[in-house]
N, C-alpha and C positions, 0 to 999 in steps of 0.2 A: 504494500500500500504506500502510495506517495504521501508526502506530508500535506495534511489538510491545512489550507489557509484559513484565516479568520473570516467570519461571515461578511465583513465589509469588502473584502477582496472580491468575492463573487458578486456582491452588489455593484461594485464599480465595473466589473466586466459586463454586467447586465446593462448598466447605464451607457457604456461605451459601444455596445453592439446592439443596435435596435432590431426590432422584429421586421421580417419581410412584409412588404405591403400585400403580397400574395403568398400564402402558406398552403402548400399542396394538401396538408393534412385536413384543412377546413374547406377545400374547394370541391364542389360537386358539379362539374361542368359536362358530364356525359348525359346523354338522353336517358330518361328513366327507362329501366328494363321492361316495365309493364305499361309503357306509353300506349301501345295499341289496345290494351284492355281498357284503359281509361277512355280512350277515344270511342271504342265500341259501346261502352256503357253509357257514355254521354249521348251518343246518337240514339240509343234505345230510349232513354228518358225523353229526348226531344220528340221522337216519333209518337210516343204515347201521349205526351202533352198536346201535340198538334191534333191527334185523333180526338182527344177529349174536347178540345176547343171547337173542332168541326162538328162533333156530335151535339154540343151545347147550342151551337148556332143553328142547327137543324131541328132544335127542340126535341131531340131524341129522349126516350123514356129514361128516367133517373136510374132504374135498375140496370139498364144497358151501360150507361156512363159509369156507374159504380163498379162494374166489372173491370173497366180500364184503370180506375183509381186503385183497385185491388192489385192489378197487374203492375202499376207504377210502384206500389209499396213493395212488391216482390223483387223488382229489379234494382231498387235502391240498395246499395251495399258497399262492399269494400272499395270498388273503383268508381264511386259516384261523386266523391268530394271535389272533382275538378269540373263538374258540370255547372252551367250558369244557374240552374235551378238549385243545386246544393249551396252555391254561394249566396243566392237569394234567401234561402232558408236561414243562413247565418245572419243575414241582414234583418230578418224578422225575429231575432232574439231566440233562435232555436238551433238545434243541431240535427243533422240529417238522420241519425240513428233513432232519435226520439220521434221525429215526424213520421218515419217509416212505420212505426207501430201504432200510430194514432191517426186513423183514417179521417176523422172529423177535422183534426188539425191540418192534415195533409190537404184536404179539400179547401180549407180557408186560405192557406198559404198559396195554393195553386190559383185560386180566384184572384188574389192580390197580384200574383205573378203575371197573369194575363193582362191586368190593368196597367201595371207599372213598368213592365219590361217588354222588349221585342222578342218575338219567337220565330226562329227560322230553322231550316234544316242543316245549315252549315256547321261543321265541327272541325275548324282548322287545327291541324296538328300543333302549330306553333303556340297557340294560346293555351292549349291544354298543358304543353310543356312549361309555359310561363307560370301557370299556377303551381305546377310541381316544383319549379325553381323557387318560387316564393316561399314554399313550405320547406325548402332544403335546410333552413336553419335548425329545424327540429332534429336533424341527423347529427348535429354537432355535439350532442351531450357527452359522448365517450371519446371524442376525437383527441382531446387533450391527454387523456390517459393513454390512448394508443400511441400518441406521438412520444410521450415520455418513455413508454415501454420500448419503443423502437430505438430511442437513444440509448437506453440501458442495455438492450441486446447487442448493440454495436460495441459496447464495452464488455461484452461477454457475461452480462448478468442474465440469469435464466429466469424465465417466467414460470412460476409454479402455481399449483392449484389446490394443494392440501397442506396440512400442518406438518406431516412427516417430511415431505420434500423441503418445505421451508426451513425446518429446524436442522436438517442435515446438509443443506446447501450453503456454501460460504457466501456466494454472491448471487442474489436472486431478488425477484420482485413479485408481488402478488397484489391483485385488486381486492379492495374491501368487497365482501359478498356475504352470502348466508353462512358459509363455512368460516369466513373471516369477518364475522359480525363484531360490533363494538364489544359485546359481552365477551366473546371468545378472545378477541385481541387484548382486551384489558386483563383477562385472566392469564393468558399464555405469555404475554410480554410484560406483565406487572406494570401497566401504565394506567393513568387516570383519564386522559383525553377530556379534560374538563372544559368543553365549549359551553357557550350559553344555551345552545340547543342540546339538551342532554343526550338525545338519540341521533345526533348528526354523525353520519359516517364520513370519513375522509375518502380519498381516492386510491392511494397506493401505499403499500408498505415495502420499503427498500431495505435489504439486508446486505451489509458488507462486513463479513466475518462477525465481530462482536458488536458492530455498530448498527443501530436501527434508525431509520429515517421515515417519518410519517408525512405523507405528501398530500396537499390539496392543490388541484390544478384548475385554473379558470382561464377562459378565452373571452376577451372583451374588446369590441371594436368601437363602442360609443359610450358616452357617459349618460347618466340619468338615474332615476330613483332605484330601479332594479339593479343597475350596475353598481351604484354606490353601496347597496346592501352587500353585494358580492365582495367588493373591495374591503368593506368592514369585516366580513368573515375571514378574509385572508389576513388582515392585520391582527385580528383576534388570535388566529392560529399562531402567528409569529410571537405572541406573548405567552404561549403555553410553555410549561416546563415540567420535567419529570425528574424523579430522584435518581434514575439509572441512566445508562448511556443511550439516550433516545433524543433525536433531533426532530424538529419540525421544519418542513419546507413549504413555503408559500410560493407557488409558481403562477405567474401571470404572463400570458402572451397576447398577441393581437395589438391593434393600433392604440388602444388605451394604455397599454404598457409603455409604449413610446412616449405618450403624453405625460404619463405619471413620472417617468424617469428623466424626462428632459428638463434641464435647468432653464431652458428658454420659455417654458410655459408657466404662466402664473395664474393666480386665482385663489380665493380663500379656501375653497374645498380641496384643491390639489395640493396647495401648500400645507394644509393641515394633514392630509394623508401622508405626504412625504415626511413631515416631522414625526408622525407616529411611527412610521416604518423605521426611520433612523434611530429613534428612541428605543424601540423594542429590539432592534438588532444589537444595540449597545447593552441593553439589559439582559439579553438572552444570547450569549455568544455561540451557543450550539445550534441556533436556529438560522434559517436562510430565507432571504427573499431573492428570487431569481427569475429571469426570463429564459429564453432558449439557450442563449450563449452561456449565461451563468450556470444553468443546470448542466450543460455539456461539460463545462470545466470542473464543476463540483464532482460529477460522476467519474470523470477521468481521474481525478485525484483520489478517489476512493479505492481504485484498483492498485 
């Protein structure tokens, strides 16, 4: 194992090496593999809606029209959330799964749709993909963990999945999970992990021989209420301490990391966040605040 530097060393590396503006770990630029299924289902929904509207205009019996509403409820499913109708359901303060099972509600929303929106047969591939692209941010939940595991594997850390392998492997990483629950981690590693949220799990446990590092990873591109809460969680983790050889890592990447670490950006909120980070790094020399470059250097020094 190389000599581990003090935590301010890795903090300075992070400050001097900004995050990429495009990070492949968070980019989803390929067409959705199920695009054709979304297109097909959207077309089916449109066809039934057009049929219902035509039947209504011809004053067809309600029992005949009801059959098509029943058919509409049946085809609404897994691949429906990219249709204009499903988006309109959201605009009506509902979700498509609930509307699917409530025929009366389905009828009411359909009548509103006929009045408020245009209805045509076209289903352009590009706008279905656009809706899927808009939802791509939901895929990013585990990307930070996967990125850090990739970096660790490059340094020959092994990803393990049970306690036996974790305890007998000198250099390894594991994700918090059912097997590695807070309760089990606290008991097996003799740690408290005293966050304000008592049942909050972190992301990774990194083992380098007798050294344990508990890591929380976040990816932020903008500031705001939700993002400020996540920064506060990272800062809180930086101020945790344990009686044994356990360190905490607060990892932040994305554009907001560049803003937070840049000395050229000012403002009361960012200035306060920086001061807290520096204060807790000084108070807790075994803990680390890092971006990608800082994490890579820290892991390299652990080998």
